[in-house]
C-alpha positions, 0 to 999 in steps of 0.5 A: 265197772270195767273187767278186763283180764291181765293179759288185756291189762297189759295190752291196753295198760296205758288207756285204762290208766287214760280212762281211770282218771277220767271216769274216777271208775275202778277197773277190775283185772281178773284172771282165770274169770276171778278178780285180783286187782283194782287199778283206781286213780291217785287222789292226791290230798289237796291239804297235808292231814291234820294231826290233832285229837283227845292228845293234841298238846299233851304229848312232846318229844324230846330234843334229843329223842333220835340221839343215841344213849352210849351206855344203851349202845355200848351193852347191846354192842358188847354184850358179854352174852354173845361175844366176839367169835373172832 
């Protein structure tokens, strides 16, 4: 694993990115001799994550899940606890 300081990393960022992509080996970036960050290659998942497990088929989302309930909205925005001070 390569270790480089911040000023070297700034000066050779393109090179470090290419190296990380080609070798799949991360590069540690340090400051004052202490590691502060890791540069690694981005891996795009080949397939989307599949949900499943013990809850599969047991949970449904209502068609109106994200609709606004007018009574709750009115209570929230027109509460007597915080009267409009205008």
